[in-house]
C-alpha positions as CSV (number, residue, x, y, z in Angstrom):
1,M,-6.6,-44.5,34.5
2,E,-4.2,-44.5,37.4
3,S,-4.2,-47.5,39.7
4,S,-5.0,-46.9,43.4
5,P,-2.2,-47.1,46.0
6,S,-3.8,-50.2,47.5
7,V,-3.7,-52.0,44.1
8,A,0.0,-51.0,43.6
9,A,0.8,-52.2,47.1
10,A,-0.9,-55.5,46.4
11,R,1.1,-55.9,43.2
12,G,4.3,-55.1,45.1
13,D,3.5,-57.6,47.8
14,K,2.8,-60.3,45.1
15,N,6.0,-59.6,43.3
16,G,7.9,-59.6,46.6
17,E,6.4,-63.0,47.5
18,E,7.3,-64.5,44.1
19,E,10.8,-63.2,44.4
20,N,11.2,-64.6,47.9
21,G,9.7,-67.9,46.7
22,S,12.2,-68.1,43.8
23,N,15.1,-67.2,46.1
24,S,14.1,-69.9,48.6
25,M,13.7,-72.5,45.8
26,R,17.1,-71.5,44.4
27,T,18.7,-71.8,47.8
28,A,17.1,-75.2,48.4
29,E,18.2,-76.5,45.0
30,S,21.8,-75.3,45.6
31,M,21.9,-77.0,48.9
32,L,20.5,-80.2,47.4
33,R,23.3,-80.0,44.7
34,L,26.0,-79.5,47.4
35,L,24.9,-82.7,49.3
36,P,26.2,-85.2,46.6
37,M,29.4,-83.2,46.4
38,S,30.2,-83.7,50.0
39,L,29.2,-87.4,49.8
40,C,31.3,-87.9,46.7
41,I,34.3,-86.3,48.5
42,V,33.9,-88.7,51.5
43,S,33.6,-91.7,49.2
44,L,36.6,-90.5,47.2
45,V,38.8,-90.1,50.3
46,L,37.8,-93.4,51.7
47,M,38.7,-95.2,48.5
48,L,42.0,-93.2,48.0
49,T,43.2,-94.2,51.4
50,N,42.1,-97.8,51.0
51,S,45.1,-100.2,51.1
52,Q,46.1,-103.0,53.3
53,S,48.8,-105.7,53.3
54,S,48.4,-109.3,54.3
55,N,50.6,-112.5,54.3
56,D,48.2,-114.2,51.8
57,F,47.7,-111.4,49.2
58,G,50.5,-109.0,49.9
59,L,49.8,-105.2,49.6
60,L,46.4,-104.5,48.0
61,S,45.4,-101.0,47.1
62,Y,42.3,-99.6,45.4
63,S,44.5,-98.8,42.3
64,D,45.1,-102.6,41.8
65,L,41.4,-103.0,40.8
66,G,40.0,-101.4,37.7
67,A,36.5,-101.1,39.1
68,F,37.7,-99.2,42.2
69,R,39.8,-96.9,40.0
70,Y,36.7,-96.1,37.9
71,L,34.7,-95.5,41.1
72,V,37.3,-93.0,42.3
73,Q,37.3,-91.2,38.9
74,A,33.5,-91.1,38.7
75,S,33.3,-89.7,42.3
76,G,35.9,-87.0,41.6
77,V,34.1,-85.8,38.4
78,C,30.7,-85.9,40.0
79,A,32.0,-83.9,43.0
80,G,33.2,-81.2,40.6
81,Y,30.0,-81.2,38.6
82,S,27.9,-80.9,41.8
83,L,29.9,-77.9,43.0
84,L,29.7,-76.2,39.5
85,S,25.9,-76.9,39.2
86,A,25.3,-75.6,42.8
87,L,27.1,-72.4,41.9
88,V,25.2,-71.9,38.6
89,S,21.8,-72.7,40.2
90,A,22.6,-70.2,43.0
91,L,23.1,-67.3,40.6
92,P,20.1,-64.9,40.5
93,R,19.6,-65.2,36.8
94,P,16.4,-66.1,34.9
95,S,16.4,-69.8,33.9
96,T,16.5,-70.2,30.2
97,M,15.5,-73.2,28.1
98,S,19.1,-74.2,27.2
99,R,20.0,-74.0,30.9
100,A,17.1,-76.2,31.9
101,W,18.0,-78.8,29.1
102,T,21.7,-78.7,30.3
103,F,20.8,-79.5,33.9
104,F,18.3,-82.2,32.9
105,L,20.8,-84.0,30.6
106,L,23.8,-83.7,32.9
107,D,21.9,-84.8,36.0
108,Q,20.8,-87.9,34.1
109,V,24.3,-88.7,32.7
110,F,26.0,-88.4,36.1
111,M,23.4,-90.4,37.8
112,Y,24.0,-93.3,35.4
113,V,27.8,-92.9,35.5
114,L,27.8,-93.3,39.3
115,L,25.3,-96.1,39.1
116,V,27.5,-98.1,36.7
117,A,30.6,-97.4,38.8
118,G,28.8,-98.5,42.0
119,A,27.4,-101.6,40.3
120,V,30.7,-102.8,39.0
121,S,32.5,-102.1,42.3
122,A,29.7,-103.9,44.2
123,E,30.3,-107.0,42.1
124,F,34.0,-107.0,43.2
125,V,33.1,-106.6,46.8
126,Y,30.5,-109.4,46.6
127,L,33.0,-111.7,45.0
128,A,35.6,-110.8,47.7
129,Y,33.1,-111.9,50.4
130,K,31.2,-114.7,48.8
131,G,32.9,-115.7,45.6
132,D,34.0,-119.2,44.7
133,A,37.5,-119.8,46.2
134,A,38.5,-122.0,43.2
135,I,38.1,-119.2,40.6
136,T,38.0,-115.9,42.6
137,W,39.8,-114.2,45.5
138,S,36.9,-114.9,47.7
139,G,39.0,-115.4,50.8
140,A,40.4,-111.9,50.6
141,C,38.0,-110.3,53.1
142,G,39.1,-112.8,55.7
143,S,42.7,-111.5,55.5
144,L,41.9,-107.9,54.3
145,G,38.9,-107.0,56.5
146,K,39.8,-103.4,56.7
147,F,40.1,-103.0,53.0
148,C,36.8,-104.7,52.4
149,H,35.1,-102.6,55.1
150,K,36.3,-99.3,53.6
151,A,35.3,-100.4,50.1
152,T,31.8,-101.4,51.3
153,T,31.4,-98.0,53.1
154,S,32.5,-96.2,50.0
155,L,30.0,-98.1,47.9
156,A,27.1,-97.4,50.3
157,I,28.0,-93.7,50.1
158,T,28.1,-93.9,46.3
159,F,24.6,-95.4,46.2
160,A,23.4,-92.6,48.5
161,V,24.8,-90.1,45.9
162,V,22.9,-92.0,43.2
163,I,19.7,-91.4,45.2
164,C,20.5,-87.7,45.5
165,Y,21.0,-87.5,41.7
166,A,17.7,-89.3,41.1
167,V,16.0,-86.6,43.2
168,L,17.9,-83.9,41.3
169,S,16.9,-85.5,38.0
170,L,13.2,-85.2,39.1
171,V,13.7,-81.5,40.0
172,S,15.5,-80.7,36.7
173,S,12.8,-82.7,34.8
174,Y,10.0,-80.7,36.5
175,R,11.8,-77.4,35.7
176,L,12.3,-78.3,32.1
177,F,9.0,-79.9,31.2
178,S,6.8,-77.4,33.1
179,R,7.9,-74.8,30.5
180,Y,6.0,-76.7,27.8
181,D,2.3,-76.3,27.4
182,A,-0.1,-79.2,27.8
183,P,-1.1,-81.0,24.5
184,I,-4.1,-79.5,22.8
185,G,-7.2,-81.7,23.1
186,Y,-8.2,-83.3,19.8
187,T,-11.8,-84.1,18.9
188,N,-12.9,-86.0,15.8
189,K,-16.2,-84.2,15.4
190,G,-17.3,-83.9,11.8
191,I,-15.1,-86.8,10.6
192,D,-16.6,-90.0,9.5
193,M,-14.2,-92.6,10.8
194,S,-16.1,-95.4,9.1
195,A,-15.3,-93.8,5.7
196,V,-11.6,-93.6,6.6
197,F,-11.3,-97.3,7.5
198,R,-13.6,-98.6,4.9
199,T,-12.0,-101.2,2.7
């Protein structure tokens, strides 16, 4: 039995709407993945150009502190991953299970890498402002105000990137786990539970 032209047109409209919906979702996800890339680049440039000299501490650069070096490396790697993942998500290919698992795991990993880098660097900045002068370089921000200001700005941007990755983790989690069926309901009809637990 041949389908009528109106039914075929309705099916065509539905397929067109689904394709447009998937294209718009793909575009939105790609743009969301490009946002942390741009933020990581800004944070990276701020920290790479962060150096200042003073009479009390001499020349201080980001490379003199291990936490800031780690923050620069994490920002660079995350910027590269964000660009690569945006390009892959923009490709008009059907999403496979392995691709969904890859995005899910990598989004989680990079979120925690940036979170750790930001937390360690935040401790250094806190000590530079409010640490005990007898055991830390707590007076540094009085002499190196520009250095501390740029480090704080870079840290704020890093935590904004962590929030972006948290949102991306939710998106990739939804894409992955929506592929699985809901658990089958279990009923214990016909089973005498008192006999099972009888001592």
